[in-house]
C-alpha positions as a Markdown table, in Angstrom:
| # | Residue | x | y | z |
|---|---|---|---|---|
| 1 | Met | -35.7 | 10.5 | -38.2 |
| 2 | Thr | -32.4 | 8.7 | -37.7 |
| 3 | Glu | -32.1 | 6.4 | -34.7 |
| 4 | Pro | -29.0 | 7.0 | -32.6 |
| 5 | Asp | -26.3 | 4.4 | -32.9 |
| 6 | Ser | -26.4 | 1.9 | -30.0 |
| 7 | Thr | -22.7 | 2.4 | -29.2 |
| 8 | Glu | -23.2 | 6.2 | -29.1 |
| 9 | Thr | -26.2 | 5.7 | -26.8 |
| 10 | Thr | -24.1 | 3.5 | -24.5 |
| 11 | Asp | -21.3 | 6.1 | -24.4 |
| 12 | Leu | -23.9 | 8.9 | -23.5 |
| 13 | Arg | -25.3 | 6.8 | -20.7 |
| 14 | Glu | -21.8 | 6.1 | -19.3 |
| 15 | Asp | -20.9 | 9.8 | -19.5 |
| 16 | Ala | -24.1 | 10.6 | -17.6 |
| 17 | Arg | -23.2 | 8.0 | -14.9 |
| 18 | Asp | -19.6 | 9.4 | -14.7 |
| 19 | Asp | -21.0 | 12.9 | -14.1 |
| 20 | Glu | -23.8 | 11.9 | -11.8 |
| 21 | Tyr | -21.9 | 12.6 | -8.6 |
| 22 | Ala | -19.5 | 15.2 | -9.9 |
| 23 | Leu | -19.8 | 18.8 | -8.7 |
| 24 | Asp | -21.2 | 20.9 | -11.5 |
| 25 | Pro | -18.4 | 23.4 | -12.6 |
| 26 | Glu | -21.2 | 25.9 | -13.5 |
| 27 | Ile | -22.4 | 25.9 | -9.9 |
| 28 | Val | -18.9 | 26.4 | -8.6 |
| 29 | Ala | -18.4 | 29.3 | -10.9 |
| 30 | Ala | -21.8 | 30.9 | -10.1 |
| 31 | Leu | -21.1 | 30.5 | -6.4 |
| 32 | Val | -17.7 | 32.1 | -6.6 |
| 33 | Glu | -19.3 | 35.0 | -8.6 |
| 34 | Ala | -22.0 | 35.4 | -5.9 |
| 35 | Val | -19.4 | 35.4 | -3.1 |
| 36 | Glu | -17.2 | 38.0 | -4.9 |
| 37 | Ser | -20.2 | 40.3 | -5.4 |
| 38 | His | -21.3 | 39.7 | -1.8 |
| 39 | Asp | -24.7 | 38.4 | -3.0 |
| 40 | Arg | -25.6 | 36.3 | 0.0 |
| 41 | Val | -29.1 | 35.4 | -1.2 |
| 42 | Ala | -27.8 | 34.1 | -4.5 |
| 43 | Ala | -25.1 | 32.1 | -2.8 |
| 44 | Leu | -27.5 | 30.5 | -0.3 |
| 45 | Ala | -29.8 | 29.6 | -3.2 |
| 46 | Leu | -27.0 | 27.8 | -5.0 |
| 47 | Leu | -26.0 | 25.9 | -1.8 |
| 48 | Glu | -29.6 | 24.9 | -0.9 |
| 49 | Asp | -29.6 | 21.6 | -2.9 |
| 50 | Leu | -26.0 | 20.6 | -2.2 |
| 51 | His | -25.1 | 17.9 | 0.2 |
| 52 | Asn | -22.6 | 18.7 | 3.0 |
| 53 | Ala | -20.0 | 16.6 | 1.3 |
| 54 | Asp | -20.5 | 18.5 | -1.9 |
| 55 | Ile | -20.1 | 21.8 | -0.1 |
| 56 | Ala | -16.9 | 20.5 | 1.3 |
| 57 | Asp | -15.7 | 19.5 | -2.2 |
| 58 | Leu | -16.6 | 22.9 | -3.4 |
| 59 | Leu | -14.5 | 24.6 | -0.7 |
| 60 | Glu | -11.6 | 22.4 | -1.6 |
| 61 | Gln | -11.8 | 23.3 | -5.3 |
| 62 | Ile | -11.7 | 27.0 | -5.0 |
| 63 | Thr | -8.7 | 29.2 | -4.1 |
| 64 | Ser | -7.7 | 30.3 | -0.6 |
| 65 | Glu | -8.8 | 33.8 | -1.3 |
| 66 | Glu | -12.2 | 32.6 | -2.6 |
| 67 | Arg | -12.5 | 30.3 | 0.4 |
| 68 | Arg | -11.9 | 33.1 | 2.9 |
| 69 | Ala | -14.5 | 35.3 | 1.2 |
| 70 | Phe | -17.0 | 32.4 | 1.2 |
| 71 | Val | -16.5 | 31.8 | 5.0 |
| 72 | Glu | -16.7 | 35.6 | 5.8 |
| 73 | Leu | -20.0 | 35.8 | 3.8 |
| 74 | Leu | -21.7 | 32.5 | 4.7 |
| 75 | Gly | -19.9 | 31.3 | 7.8 |
| 76 | Ala | -23.1 | 31.2 | 9.9 |
| 77 | Glu | -24.7 | 29.0 | 7.2 |
| 78 | Ile | -21.9 | 26.4 | 7.1 |
| 79 | Ala | -23.4 | 23.2 | 8.6 |
| 80 | Pro | -21.2 | 21.5 | 11.3 |
| 81 | Asp | -20.9 | 18.3 | 9.2 |
| 82 | Val | -19.2 | 20.3 | 6.4 |
| 83 | Leu | -16.3 | 20.9 | 8.7 |
| 84 | Thr | -15.8 | 17.2 | 9.3 |
| 85 | Glu | -15.8 | 16.5 | 5.5 |
| 86 | Leu | -13.0 | 18.9 | 4.7 |
| 87 | Glu | -9.4 | 17.9 | 4.0 |
| 88 | Glu | -7.2 | 18.8 | 6.9 |
| 89 | Gly | -5.4 | 21.7 | 5.2 |
| 90 | Val | -8.6 | 23.3 | 4.0 |
| 91 | Arg | -10.3 | 22.8 | 7.4 |
| 92 | Asp | -7.4 | 24.6 | 9.1 |
| 93 | Glu | -7.9 | 27.6 | 6.8 |
| 94 | Val | -11.7 | 27.6 | 7.4 |
| 95 | Leu | -11.3 | 27.4 | 11.2 |
| 96 | Lys | -8.9 | 30.3 | 11.2 |
| 97 | Val | -11.5 | 32.5 | 9.4 |
| 98 | Leu | -14.6 | 31.1 | 11.1 |
| 99 | Asp | -16.0 | 33.1 | 14.0 |
| 100 | Pro | -15.1 | 31.3 | 17.3 |
| 101 | Gly | -18.7 | 31.3 | 18.4 |
| 102 | Leu | -19.7 | 29.4 | 15.3 |
| 103 | Ile | -17.1 | 26.8 | 16.1 |
| 104 | Val | -18.5 | 26.4 | 19.5 |
| 105 | Glu | -22.0 | 26.0 | 18.1 |
| 106 | Ala | -20.8 | 23.4 | 15.7 |
| 107 | Ala | -19.1 | 21.4 | 18.5 |
| 108 | Arg | -22.4 | 21.4 | 20.4 |
| 109 | Glu | -24.2 | 19.8 | 17.5 |
| 110 | Leu | -21.6 | 17.2 | 16.4 |
| 111 | Asp | -21.1 | 13.7 | 17.8 |
| 112 | Thr | -18.1 | 13.4 | 20.2 |
| 113 | Asp | -15.9 | 11.7 | 17.6 |
| 114 | Asp | -16.4 | 14.5 | 15.2 |
| 115 | Val | -15.7 | 17.1 | 17.9 |
| 116 | Val | -12.5 | 15.3 | 18.8 |
| 117 | Tyr | -11.5 | 15.4 | 15.1 |
| 118 | Leu | -12.3 | 19.1 | 14.9 |
| 119 | Leu | -10.5 | 20.1 | 18.1 |
| 120 | Ser | -7.4 | 18.3 | 17.0 |
| 121 | Asp | -6.8 | 21.1 | 14.5 |
| 122 | Leu | -7.4 | 24.0 | 16.9 |
| 123 | Asp | -4.7 | 25.7 | 19.0 |
| 124 | Glu | -4.8 | 25.4 | 22.7 |
| 125 | Ala | -6.7 | 28.7 | 23.3 |
| 126 | Gln | -9.4 | 27.8 | 20.8 |
| 127 | Arg | -9.7 | 24.3 | 22.1 |
| 128 | Lys | -10.2 | 25.5 | 25.7 |
| 129 | Glu | -12.8 | 28.0 | 24.5 |
| 130 | Val | -14.8 | 25.2 | 22.8 |
| 131 | Leu | -14.4 | 22.7 | 25.6 |
| 132 | Asp | -15.5 | 25.3 | 28.2 |
| 133 | Ala | -18.7 | 25.9 | 26.2 |
| 134 | Leu | -19.8 | 22.2 | 26.2 |
| 135 | Glu | -21.9 | 20.4 | 28.8 |
| 136 | Pro | -19.7 | 19.0 | 31.6 |
| 137 | Ala | -20.4 | 15.4 | 30.6 |
| 138 | Asp | -19.4 | 16.1 | 27.0 |
| 139 | Arg | -16.4 | 18.1 | 28.0 |
| 140 | Ala | -15.1 | 15.3 | 30.2 |
| 141 | Ala | -15.7 | 12.7 | 27.5 |
| 142 | Ile | -14.0 | 14.7 | 24.8 |
| 143 | Ser | -11.1 | 15.7 | 27.0 |
| 144 | Gln | -10.5 | 12.0 | 27.8 |
| 145 | Ser | -10.6 | 11.1 | 24.1 |
| 146 | Leu | -8.0 | 13.8 | 23.4 |
| 147 | Thr | -5.6 | 12.1 | 25.8 |
| 148 | Tyr | -5.4 | 9.0 | 23.6 |
| 149 | Pro | -2.8 | 8.7 | 20.9 |
| 150 | Glu | -3.5 | 10.4 | 17.6 |
| 151 | Tyr | -4.9 | 8.0 | 14.9 |
| 152 | Ser | -6.1 | 5.6 | 17.6 |
| 153 | Ala | -9.4 | 4.0 | 18.3 |
| 154 | Gly | -9.8 | 6.3 | 21.3 |
| 155 | Arg | -9.7 | 9.3 | 19.0 |
| 156 | Leu | -11.9 | 7.7 | 16.4 |
| 157 | Met | -14.7 | 6.4 | 18.6 |
| 158 | Gln | -17.9 | 8.2 | 19.5 |
| 159 | Arg | -19.0 | 8.3 | 23.1 |
| 160 | Glu | -22.7 | 8.3 | 22.1 |
| 161 | Leu | -23.9 | 4.7 | 22.2 |
| 162 | Val | -26.9 | 2.6 | 23.4 |
| 163 | Lys | -26.2 | 0.0 | 26.1 |
| 164 | Ala | -28.5 | -2.1 | 28.3 |
| 165 | Pro | -28.3 | -4.9 | 30.8 |
| 166 | Pro | -29.0 | -8.4 | 29.6 |
| 167 | Phe | -32.1 | -8.9 | 31.8 |
| 168 | Trp | -34.0 | -6.2 | 30.0 |
| 169 | Thr | -36.7 | -7.3 | 27.7 |
| 170 | Val | -37.2 | -6.3 | 24.1 |
| 171 | Gly | -40.2 | -4.2 | 25.2 |
| 172 | Gln | -38.1 | -2.3 | 27.8 |
| 173 | Met | -35.4 | -1.7 | 25.2 |
| 174 | Ile | -37.8 | -0.3 | 22.7 |
| 175 | Asp | -39.6 | 1.9 | 25.2 |
| 176 | Phe | -36.2 | 3.2 | 26.4 |
| 177 | Met | -35.1 | 4.2 | 22.9 |
| 178 | Arg | -38.4 | 5.8 | 22.1 |
| 179 | Ala | -38.3 | 7.9 | 25.3 |
| 180 | Ser | -34.6 | 8.9 | 24.8 |
| 181 | Asp | -34.0 | 12.3 | 23.2 |
| 182 | Asp | -30.2 | 11.8 | 22.8 |
| 183 | Leu | -29.8 | 8.6 | 20.8 |
| 184 | Pro | -26.6 | 8.5 | 18.7 |
| 185 | Glu | -27.0 | 9.1 | 15.0 |
| 186 | Pro | -26.5 | 6.7 | 13.4 |
| 187 | Phe | -26.2 | 3.5 | 15.5 |
| 188 | Tyr | -26.7 | -0.1 | 14.5 |
| 189 | Asp | -26.3 | -2.3 | 17.5 |
| 190 | Val | -27.3 | -2.3 | 21.2 |
| 191 | Ile | -24.4 | -3.2 | 23.4 |
| 192 | Leu | -25.2 | -5.4 | 26.5 |
| 193 | Val | -23.0 | -4.8 | 29.5 |
| 194 | Asp | -22.5 | -6.4 | 32.9 |
| 195 | Pro | -22.6 | -4.5 | 36.2 |
| 196 | Ser | -19.0 | -3.4 | 35.7 |
| 197 | Ala | -19.8 | -1.8 | 32.4 |
| 198 | Arg | -17.9 | -4.5 | 30.5 |
| 199 | Pro | -19.5 | -5.5 | 27.1 |
| 200 | Ile | -20.9 | -9.1 | 27.1 |
| 201 | Gly | -22.8 | -9.1 | 23.8 |
| 202 | Thr | -24.3 | -7.1 | 21.0 |
| 203 | Ile | -27.7 | -7.1 | 19.3 |
| 204 | Pro | -28.5 | -5.7 | 15.9 |
| 205 | Leu | -31.4 | -3.3 | 15.9 |
| 206 | Ser | -33.1 | -5.4 | 13.2 |
| 207 | Arg | -33.2 | -8.4 | 15.6 |
| 208 | Ile | -34.7 | -6.3 | 18.4 |
| 209 | Met | -37.4 | -5.0 | 16.1 |
| 210 | Gly | -38.2 | -8.6 | 14.9 |
| 211 | Met | -38.7 | -10.0 | 18.4 |
| 212 | Ser | -41.8 | -10.0 | 20.7 |
| 213 | Arg | -41.7 | -7.6 | 23.7 |
| 214 | Pro | -41.3 | -10.2 | 26.5 |
| 215 | Val | -38.1 | -11.7 | 25.1 |
| 216 | Thr | -35.0 | -10.9 | 27.2 |
| 217 | Leu | -32.1 | -9.2 | 25.5 |
| 218 | Gly | -29.6 | -11.8 | 27.0 |
| 219 | Ser | -31.4 | -14.6 | 25.1 |
| 220 | Ile | -30.9 | -13.0 | 21.7 |
| 221 | Met | -27.5 | -11.3 | 22.0 |
| 222 | Glu | -24.5 | -12.2 | 19.9 |
| 223 | Glu | -21.8 | -13.4 | 22.2 |
| 224 | Asp | -19.3 | -13.8 | 19.4 |
| 225 | Phe | -18.4 | -10.1 | 18.9 |
| 226 | Arg | -15.2 | -8.1 | 18.7 |
| 227 | Thr | -14.1 | -5.3 | 20.9 |
| 228 | Leu | -11.4 | -2.7 | 20.1 |
| 229 | His | -9.0 | -1.2 | 22.6 |
| 230 | Val | -8.7 | 2.6 | 22.9 |
| 231 | Glu | -5.1 | 2.5 | 21.9 |
| 232 | Asp | -5.5 | 0.3 | 18.8 |
| 233 | Ser | -4.2 | 2.1 | 15.7 |
| 234 | Gln | -6.8 | 3.3 | 13.3 |
| 235 | Glu | -5.2 | 1.0 | 10.7 |
| 236 | Asp | -6.1 | -2.0 | 13.0 |
| 237 | Val | -9.6 | -0.6 | 13.4 |
| 238 | Ala | -10.1 | -0.4 | 9.6 |
| 239 | Tyr | -8.6 | -3.8 | 9.1 |
| 240 | Ala | -10.9 | -5.4 | 11.7 |
| 241 | Phe | -14.0 | -3.8 | 10.1 |
| 242 | Asn | -13.1 | -4.9 | 6.7 |
| 243 | Gln | -11.8 | -8.4 | 7.6 |
| 244 | Tyr | -14.7 | -9.3 | 9.9 |
| 245 | His | -17.5 | -7.4 | 8.1 |
| 246 | Leu | -18.3 | -5.3 | 11.2 |
| 247 | Val | -21.0 | -2.6 | 11.2 |
| 248 | Ser | -20.1 | -1.3 | 14.6 |
| 249 | Ala | -17.7 | -2.3 | 17.4 |
| 250 | Pro | -17.5 | -1.5 | 21.1 |
| 251 | Val | -14.3 | 0.2 | 22.3 |
| 252 | Val | -12.9 | -0.7 | 25.8 |
| 253 | Asp | -10.3 | 0.7 | 28.1 |
| 254 | Asp | -7.5 | -1.1 | 29.9 |
| 255 | Asp | -10.0 | -2.5 | 32.4 |
| 256 | Gly | -12.2 | -3.9 | 29.7 |
| 257 | Arg | -14.9 | -1.3 | 30.4 |
| 258 | Leu | -17.1 | 0.1 | 27.6 |
| 259 | Val | -16.0 | 3.7 | 26.8 |
| 260 | Gly | -17.2 | 4.2 | 23.2 |
| 261 | Met | -18.2 | 2.8 | 19.9 |
| 262 | Ile | -16.9 | 3.0 | 16.3 |
| 263 | Thr | -19.3 | 2.7 | 13.4 |
| 264 | Ile | -18.7 | 1.6 | 9.8 |
| 265 | Asp | -18.8 | 5.1 | 8.3 |
| 266 | Asp | -15.7 | 6.1 | 10.4 |
| 267 | Ala | -13.9 | 2.9 | 9.7 |
| 268 | Met | -14.5 | 3.3 | 5.9 |
| 269 | Thr | -13.2 | 6.8 | 6.1 |
| 270 | Val | -10.0 | 5.4 | 7.6 |
| 271 | Leu | -9.7 | 2.7 | 5.0 |
| 272 | Asp | -10.0 | 5.4 | 2.3 |
| 273 | Glu | -7.4 | 7.6 | 4.0 |
| 274 | Glu | -5.0 | 4.6 | 4.4 |
| 275 | Ala | -5.4 | 3.6 | 0.7 |
| 276 | Glu | -4.8 | 7.2 | -0.4 |
| 277 | Glu | -1.8 | 7.5 | 1.8 |
| 278 | Asp | -0.2 | 4.4 | 0.3 |
| 279 | Ile | -0.7 | 5.6 | -3.2 |
| 280 | Leu | 0.8 | 9.0 | -2.4 |
| 281 | Arg | 3.7 | 7.6 | -0.6 |
| 282 | Leu | 4.5 | 5.2 | -3.4 |
| 283 | Gly | 4.9 | 8.3 | -5.5 |
| 284 | Gly | 7.1 | 9.9 | -2.8 |
| 285 | Val | 4.7 | 12.8 | -2.1 |
| 286 | Gly | 3.7 | 12.0 | 1.5 |
| 287 | Asp | 0.6 | 13.6 | 2.9 |
| 288 | Glu | 0.0 | 16.0 | 0.1 |
| 289 | Glu | -3.4 | 17.5 | -0.5 |
| 290 | Ile | -4.9 | 19.0 | -3.7 |
| 291 | Ser | -5.3 | 22.3 | -1.9 |
| 292 | Asp | -1.7 | 22.6 | -0.7 |
| 293 | Arg | 0.3 | 25.7 | -1.6 |
| 294 | Val | 3.4 | 25.6 | -3.9 |
| 295 | Trp | 5.9 | 25.9 | -1.0 |
| 296 | Glu | 4.2 | 23.1 | 1.0 |
| 297 | Ile | 4.3 | 20.8 | -2.0 |
| 298 | Thr | 7.9 | 21.7 | -2.8 |
| 299 | Arg | 9.0 | 21.1 | 0.7 |
| 300 | Arg | 7.4 | 17.7 | 0.9 |
| 301 | Arg | 8.6 | 16.4 | -2.4 |
| 302 | Phe | 12.2 | 17.8 | -2.2 |
| 303 | Pro | 13.7 | 15.1 | 0.2 |
| 304 | Trp | 12.6 | 12.2 | -2.0 |
| 305 | Leu | 13.7 | 13.9 | -5.2 |
| 306 | Ala | 17.1 | 14.5 | -3.5 |
| 307 | Ala | 17.2 | 10.8 | -2.6 |
| 308 | Asn | 16.5 | 10.0 | -6.2 |
| 309 | Leu | 19.2 | 12.3 | -7.3 |
| 310 | Leu | 21.7 | 10.3 | -5.2 |
| 311 | Thr | 20.6 | 7.0 | -6.8 |
| 312 | Ala | 20.9 | 8.6 | -10.2 |
| 313 | Ile | 24.5 | 9.6 | -9.4 |
| 314 | Leu | 25.2 | 6.0 | -8.3 |
| 315 | Ala | 23.8 | 4.7 | -11.6 |
| 316 | Ser | 25.9 | 7.2 | -13.5 |
| 317 | Ala | 29.0 | 6.0 | -11.6 |
| 318 | Val | 28.3 | 2.5 | -12.9 |
| 319 | Ile | 28.1 | 3.9 | -16.5 |
| 320 | Ala | 31.3 | 5.8 | -15.9 |
| 321 | Ile | 33.1 | 2.5 | -15.2 |
| 322 | Phe | 32.3 | 1.4 | -18.8 |
| 323 | Asp | 32.9 | 4.7 | -20.6 |
| 324 | Ser | 35.6 | 3.3 | -22.8 |
| 325 | Thr | 33.3 | 0.4 | -23.8 |
| 326 | Ile | 30.5 | 2.9 | -24.7 |
| 327 | Ala | 33.1 | 4.8 | -26.8 |
| 328 | Asp | 34.0 | 1.7 | -28.7 |
| 329 | Val | 30.3 | 0.6 | -29.3 |
| 330 | Val | 28.2 | 3.7 | -29.5 |
| 331 | Ala | 25.0 | 1.7 | -29.9 |
| 332 | Leu | 25.3 | 0.7 | -26.2 |
| 333 | Ala | 24.4 | 4.3 | -25.2 |
| 334 | Val | 21.2 | 4.1 | -27.3 |
| 335 | Leu | 20.2 | 0.7 | -25.9 |
| 336 | Met | 21.1 | 0.8 | -22.2 |
| 337 | Pro | 18.2 | 3.0 | -21.1 |
| 338 | Ile | 15.9 | 0.2 | -22.4 |
| 339 | Val | 17.2 | -2.3 | -19.9 |
| 340 | Ala | 17.1 | 0.0 | -16.9 |
| 341 | Ser | 13.6 | 1.3 | -17.8 |
| 342 | Met | 12.1 | -2.1 | -18.3 |
| 343 | Gly | 13.6 | -3.3 | -15.0 |
| 344 | Gly | 12.3 | -0.2 | -13.2 |
| 345 | Asn | 8.8 | -0.6 | -14.5 |
| 346 | Ala | 8.7 | -4.3 | -13.7 |
| 347 | Ala | 9.9 | -3.7 | -10.2 |
| 348 | Thr | 7.4 | -0.9 | -9.6 |
| 349 | Gln | 4.6 | -3.3 | -10.6 |
| 350 | Thr | 5.8 | -5.9 | -8.1 |
| 351 | Met | 6.4 | -3.3 | -5.4 |
| 352 | Thr | 2.9 | -1.9 | -5.8 |
| 353 | Val | 1.3 | -5.3 | -5.3 |
| 354 | Ala | 3.6 | -6.1 | -2.3 |
| 355 | Val | 3.0 | -2.8 | -0.5 |
| 356 | Arg | -0.7 | -3.1 | -0.9 |
| 357 | Ala | -0.7 | -6.7 | 0.2 |
| 358 | Leu | 1.3 | -5.7 | 3.3 |
| 359 | Ala | -1.2 | -2.9 | 4.1 |
| 360 | Thr | -4.1 | -5.3 | 3.8 |
| 361 | Arg | -2.1 | -8.0 | 5.7 |
| 362 | Asp | -2.6 | -10.5 | 2.8 |
| 363 | Leu | 1.2 | -10.8 | 2.6 |
| 364 | Thr | 2.3 | -12.6 | 5.8 |
| 365 | Pro | 5.2 | -14.7 | 7.0 |
| 366 | Thr | 3.1 | -17.8 | 6.2 |
| 367 | Asn | 2.9 | -17.1 | 2.5 |
| 368 | Ala | 5.9 | -14.8 | 2.0 |
| 369 | Phe | 8.2 | -17.4 | 0.5 |
| 370 | Arg | 5.6 | -18.5 | -1.9 |
| 371 | Ile | 4.9 | -15.0 | -3.0 |
| 372 | Ile | 8.6 | -14.3 | -3.4 |
| 373 | Gly | 9.0 | -17.4 | -5.5 |
| 374 | Arg | 6.0 | -16.4 | -7.7 |
| 375 | Glu | 7.3 | -12.9 | -8.3 |
| 376 | Thr | 10.7 | -14.2 | -9.1 |
| 377 | Met | 9.2 | -16.5 | -11.7 |
| 378 | Val | 7.1 | -13.7 | -13.1 |
| 379 | Gly | 10.2 | -11.5 | -13.5 |
| 380 | Phe | 12.1 | -14.3 | -15.2 |
| 381 | Ala | 9.2 | -15.1 | -17.6 |
| 382 | Asn | 8.7 | -11.5 | -18.6 |
| 383 | Gly | 12.4 | -11.1 | -18.9 |
| 384 | Val | 12.7 | -14.0 | -21.4 |
| 385 | Ala | 9.7 | -12.7 | -23.4 |
| 386 | Phe | 11.0 | -9.2 | -23.7 |
| 387 | Ala | 14.5 | -10.5 | -24.2 |
| 388 | Val | 13.4 | -12.3 | -27.4 |
| 389 | Leu | 11.6 | -9.2 | -28.7 |
| 390 | Ile | 14.3 | -6.6 | -28.0 |
| 391 | Gly | 17.1 | -8.9 | -28.8 |
| 392 | Val | 15.7 | -9.7 | -32.3 |
| 393 | Ala | 14.9 | -6.0 | -32.9 |
| 394 | Ala | 18.4 | -4.8 | -31.9 |
| 395 | Gly | 20.0 | -7.6 | -33.9 |
| 396 | Leu | 18.1 | -6.6 | -37.1 |
| 397 | Phe | 18.4 | -2.9 | -36.6 |
| 398 | Tyr | 22.2 | -2.9 | -36.0 |
| 399 | Ser | 22.9 | -6.1 | -38.1 |
| 400 | Asp | 24.7 | -7.4 | -35.1 |
| 401 | Trp | 23.3 | -10.5 | -33.5 |
| 402 | Thr | 26.0 | -10.6 | -30.8 |
| 403 | Leu | 24.8 | -7.1 | -29.7 |
| 404 | Gly | 21.2 | -8.4 | -29.7 |
| 405 | Ser | 22.2 | -11.4 | -27.6 |
| 406 | Val | 24.0 | -9.2 | -25.0 |
| 407 | Leu | 20.9 | -7.0 | -24.8 |
| 408 | Ala | 18.6 | -10.0 | -24.4 |
| 409 | Ala | 20.8 | -11.5 | -21.7 |
| 410 | Ala | 20.9 | -8.2 | -19.8 |
| 411 | Met | 17.1 | -7.9 | -20.1 |
| 412 | Val | 16.6 | -11.3 | -18.5 |
| 413 | Ile | 19.0 | -10.6 | -15.6 |
| 414 | Asn | 17.5 | -7.2 | -14.8 |
| 415 | Met | 13.8 | -8.3 | -15.1 |
| 416 | Leu | 14.6 | -11.2 | -12.8 |
| 417 | Val | 16.3 | -8.9 | -10.3 |
| 418 | Ala | 13.4 | -6.5 | -10.6 |
| 419 | Gly | 10.9 | -9.2 | -9.5 |
| 420 | Val | 13.0 | -10.2 | -6.5 |
| 421 | Ala | 13.8 | -6.6 | -5.4 |
| 422 | Gly | 10.2 | -5.5 | -5.9 |
| 423 | Ile | 9.0 | -8.0 | -3.4 |
| 424 | Leu | 12.0 | -8.3 | -1.0 |
| 425 | Ile | 12.6 | -4.6 | -0.4 |
| 426 | Pro | 9.0 | -3.8 | 0.8 |
| 427 | Ile | 9.0 | -6.9 | 3.0 |
| 428 | Gly | 12.5 | -6.1 | 4.4 |
| 429 | Leu | 11.5 | -2.5 | 5.2 |
| 430 | Asp | 8.3 | -3.7 | 6.8 |
| 431 | Arg | 10.2 | -6.1 | 9.1 |
| 432 | Leu | 12.5 | -3.2 | 10.1 |
| 433 | Gly | 9.6 | -1.0 | 11.1 |
| 434 | Ala | 9.9 | 1.4 | 8.2 |
| 435 | Asp | 7.0 | 2.4 | 6.0 |
| 436 | Pro | 7.4 | 0.3 | 2.8 |
| 437 | Ala | 5.1 | 2.6 | 0.8 |
| 438 | Leu | 7.3 | 5.6 | 1.5 |
| 439 | Ala | 10.8 | 4.1 | 1.2 |
| 440 | Ser | 10.5 | 1.2 | -1.3 |
| 441 | Gly | 10.6 | 3.3 | -4.5 |
| 442 | Val | 14.0 | 4.8 | -3.9 |
| 443 | Phe | 15.7 | 1.5 | -3.1 |
| 444 | Val | 14.0 | -0.4 | -5.9 |
| 445 | Thr | 14.9 | 2.2 | -8.5 |
| 446 | Thr | 18.5 | 2.1 | -7.3 |
| 447 | Val | 18.7 | -1.7 | -7.6 |
| 448 | Thr | 17.2 | -1.9 | -11.1 |
| 449 | Asp | 19.3 | 1.0 | -12.5 |
| 450 | Val | 22.5 | -0.3 | -11.1 |
| 451 | Val | 22.0 | -3.9 | -12.0 |
| 452 | Gly | 20.6 | -3.0 | -15.4 |
| 453 | Phe | 23.5 | -0.8 | -16.4 |
| 454 | Phe | 26.1 | -3.1 | -14.9 |
| 455 | Ala | 24.6 | -6.3 | -16.5 |
| 456 | Phe | 24.3 | -4.7 | -20.0 |
| 457 | Leu | 27.6 | -2.8 | -20.0 |
| 458 | Gly | 29.5 | -5.6 | -18.2 |
| 459 | Leu | 28.4 | -8.2 | -20.7 |
| 460 | Ala | 29.2 | -5.8 | -23.6 |
| 461 | Ala | 32.7 | -5.2 | -22.2 |
| 462 | Ala | 33.3 | -8.9 | -21.9 |
| 463 | Ile | 31.8 | -10.0 | -25.3 |
| 464 | Leu | 31.8 | -7.1 | -27.7 |
| 465 | Val | 35.1 | -5.3 | -26.9 |
């Protein structure tokens, strides 16, 4: 029997790991078939072993018609947590089809932060219906959260938390938690508050469990903790969790009183959303989702494609200035896209790093000049390296070393400008309050195209003609 090659075995293991968390296409196909044939028993059997997040992925992968049929057949079996896992566009579709009574039941089971997230997508009538069905205390808390700005800590926080006075003992705290039937799920810290409900410290659950019962909570609390304000942006929340390695954080109002808590799972969701948003905006596609319809995608992409059209016209106008030069040296028409393309790619590399550094706040006024200088030198170094390569290649191919030298010089100029533009444009837009991820690409492309064409054709007009 032939032993499998070690490389082949490694590849198989890597493939297995790659597919470990992927949704099985056969399950998706079988479920769609069961739904289309109205076989509820078969559909439920297929869903039985799937995690709520996987069910949400499944709903996002199928078509709108299949999704509607799924909800109409199995709406009562959709776990509330599935709704919170869905992309916004898909969740809107599901909520429109889902029986209002089921939405109410879902709201009763979810934590307040998830209910706020869910209600944000409902119209006023549906929102009122859900709120009216909740317990008065939950209704008041959720209504208050909905008054805070969208994408703020007040919207993100959950009202369910565990708080205690500092004079309680560990024993009292443990007995309280064991006797309570409405502890938040999950929670990681107990928040200590003063008589005015202002947080004064936190204690990890692990520390409480490791102490003897007579120890007072005030003697073991962490006084060096961070609070978040209800109007802090969710970007600030995610940054605080990532920067300071937080697991949970109290949220306070204008008077410093404790009103809620944010846990790491919600903060990591925001981090993921912000990173995804930056990537999409760098490509000029905004808040696009994989489930969006053709018209929605077309409408979102059109403005930035139109802006790119204007920059292309500007670049063409530069070329038109040198039309007689191109007519005299036809090789220029063949070579000039190389200069512009290399400059554009180099600028995109720098711009991507700059936009991400701004988002993570690693690029600050303190180190901005150093980073600008570094990217300028990188652009110059790459410009020289590629100038030698393309200059020699063009000189040999066309048997014209002057032409090769012109191409090489233009390459250095445009790569240098690309490095500078790729870093300065995002910084400048950020200082002006614009989103550098959304707007940088158009400006950077314009600069590299215009400078590239002007440098190459201008040098050619001065030297070759």
